[in-house]
C-alpha positions in Angstrom: -8.9 -5.3 -10.0 -12.5 -4.9 -8.8 -14.2 -1.8 -10.3 -15.0 -0.6 -6.7 -11.2 -0.6 -6.0 -10.5 1.4 -9.1 -13.2 4.0 -8.1 -11.8 4.3 -4.6 -8.2 4.7 -5.6 -9.2 7.2 -8.3 -11.1 9.2 -5.7 -8.0 9.5 -3.5 -5.9 10.3 -6.6 -8.2 13.2 -7.3 -7.9 14.2 -3.6 -4.1 14.2 -3.8 -4.1 16.4 -6.9 -6.6 18.9 -5.4 -4.5 19.0 -2.1 -7.3 17.5 0.0 -5.2 14.4 0.9 -1.6 14.5 2.2 0.9 12.1 0.7 2.8 9.7 2.9 6.1 11.4 2.0 6.0 14.7 4.0 8.7 16.7 2.3 8.2 15.2 -1.1 4.5 16.0 -1.2 4.7 19.2 -3.2 7.0 17.7 -5.8 4.7 14.6 -6.1 1.6 16.8 -6.3 3.2 19.0 -9.0 4.2 16.0 -11.1 0.8 14.5 -10.7 -0.8 17.6 -12.0 1.6 17.8 -14.9 1.4 14.1 -15.9 -2.3 13.6 -15.0 -1.2 10.2 -13.5 -4.6 8.5 -13.1 -5.0 5.1 -11.5 -4.6 3.2 -14.9 -1.3 5.0 -15.6 0.0 4.1 -12.1 -0.9 0.5 -12.6 0.8 0.4 -16.1 3.9 2.0 -14.6 4.0 -0.8 -12.0 3.5 -3.6 -14.5 6.2 -2.1 -16.7 8.6 -2.1 -13.7 7.8 -5.8 -13.1 9.2 -6.4 -16.6 12.3 -4.3 -16.1 11.1 -0.9 -17.4 10.8 1.9 -14.9 11.3 5.7 -15.0 10.7 8.8 -12.8 8.1 11.1 -14.4 9.2 14.7 -14.7 7.8 17.9 -16.3 10.2 17.2 -19.2 11.6 13.8 -20.3 11.3 11.0 -17.8 14.4 9.7 -16.0 15.0 6.0 -16.8 15.9 3.8 -13.9 18.2 0.8 -13.7 16.0 -1.8 -12.1 17.0 -5.4 -11.0 15.3 -8.5 -12.0 12.2 -8.7 -9.9 10.2 -11.6 -8.5 6.5 -11.0 -8.1 4.7 -11.6 -4.8 2.0 -12.9 -5.4 1.2 -13.3 -9.1 0.3 -10.1 -10.9 -3.4 -9.3 -10.5 -3.5 -10.8 -6.9 -2.8 -9.2 -3.6 -1.7 -10.1 -0.1 -3.3 -8.9 3.1 -2.3 -8.7 6.8 1.1 -7.3 6.3 2.3 -4.2 8.2 3.4 -1.6 5.7 5.7 1.0 7.3 5.2 3.7 4.6 1.4 3.4 4.2 -0.7 6.5 5.0 -3.1 6.1 8.0 -6.2 6.2 5.7 -5.1 2.9 4.1 -6.1 1.0 7.2 -4.2 -2.2 6.4 -4.1 -2.2 2.6 -3.8 -5.1 0.3 -0.4 -5.2 -1.2 1.6 -6.5 -4.2 5.4 -6.5 -4.2 8.2 -6.6 -6.7 11.1 -8.2 -4.8 14.7 -8.0 -6.2 16.1 -11.4 -7.1 19.7 -10.2 -7.1 22.0 -8.5 -4.7 21.5 -4.8 -4.3 24.1 -2.4 -5.8 27.1 -1.6 -3.5 26.2 2.1 -3.7 22.8 1.3 -2.1 24.5 -0.9 0.6 27.0 1.9 1.5 24.2 4.3 2.4 23.2 2.0 5.2 26.2 3.2 7.2 25.4 6.9 6.6 23.3 8.3 9.5 22.7 11.5 7.5 21.3 9.5 4.5 19.0 7.4 6.7 17.7 10.5 8.6 17.0 12.2 5.2 15.1 9.1 4.0 13.1 8.9 7.3 12.2 12.6 7.0 11.4 12.7 3.3 10.2 9.2 2.5 8.3 8.7 5.7 10.4 5.7 6.9 13.9 4.4 7.0 14.1 1.5 4.5 17.3 0.3 6.0 15.4 -0.5 9.2 13.1 -2.8 7.2 15.4 -5.2 5.3 12.5 -7.0 3.6 11.4 -3.7 1.9 14.8 -2.6 0.7 15.1 -2.5 -3.1 11.5 -3.5 -3.7 8.6 -1.8 -5.3 5.1 -2.0 -3.8 1.6 -1.5 -5.1 -0.9 -0.7 -2.4 -4.7 -1.2 -2.9 -6.8 0.0 0.0 -9.9 -2.1 0.7 -12.7 -0.3 -1.3 -15.4 -1.5 1.0 -14.1 -1.8 4.6 -12.0 0.7 6.5 -11.3 -1.5 9.4 -12.5 -4.6 11.4 -12.5 -5.0 15.1 -13.6 -7.7 17.5 -14.0 -8.2 21.2 -15.7 -10.7 23.6 -19.1 -9.6 24.9 -19.4 -12.2 27.6 -18.0 -15.6 28.6 -19.8 -18.3 30.7 -18.0 -20.7 33.1 -19.0 -23.6 30.8 -16.8 -22.1 28.0 -19.5 -20.6 25.8 -19.0 -17.0 24.8 -20.3 -14.3 22.5 -18.0 -12.2 20.3 -18.8 -8.9 18.7 -17.3 -8.2 15.3 -17.5 -4.6 13.9 -16.7 -3.8 10.3 -16.5 -0.1 9.4 -17.6 0.7 5.9 -15.9 3.4 3.9 -17.8 6.5 3.0 -17.7 7.8 -0.6 -20.2 8.4 -3.5 -21.3 5.3 -5.5 -20.3 3.0 -2.7 -20.8 -0.6 -3.8 -23.6 -1.5 -1.4 -24.3 -4.9 -3.1 -20.7 -5.9 -2.8 -20.6 -5.0 0.9 -23.8 -6.9 1.6 -22.4 -10.0 -0.1 -19.4 -10.1 2.3 -19.1 -13.2 4.4 -17.5 -13.5 7.9 -15.2 -16.5 8.6 -13.9 -17.0 12.1 -11.1 -19.4 13.2 -10.5 -20.2 16.8 -7.1 -21.1 18.2 -7.0 -22.4 21.8 -4.2 -23.9 23.8 -6.3 -27.0 24.5 -7.0 -27.6 20.8 
């Protein structure tokens, strides 16, 4: 994990604990914030929890003793220490702006109790209201655990054509929006390279 990523995630972690940032789970926010204050849950603790879950050990932190979870055998996507990009994450907060993601995907069938809830409209409405999305509407996320790592340097990238000539030549504008926080890694941002791929029907 790049040091800049750790700093950025830790900054938002402090924001959650102070109440400056809202969690993605609207009605669970107060409980999550209280547990975060009680446990201290810095970025390193969250990463360790995720790595333990990848090896079959997971629990829910509480003010007292943690609640152990029965977890399936997971497959990792991609290898631990690496991330994927370009995937739409239905439960990501808006400030993530297309985060990098790592997933633990169950390698066995989900428990029948979990499957039965799919037919319960009350359960799905509760999940949508309290977790921020309905996992049964996104089969590929059901039963998995995800680690999100927002880009520590760029908040978003946009592009648009400035002009096109009849001969086929064109000029394209690409805009990269830097994040704003103390100790921003200017050298890392200046070292970024832009790679463009063109796909045209004529080849």
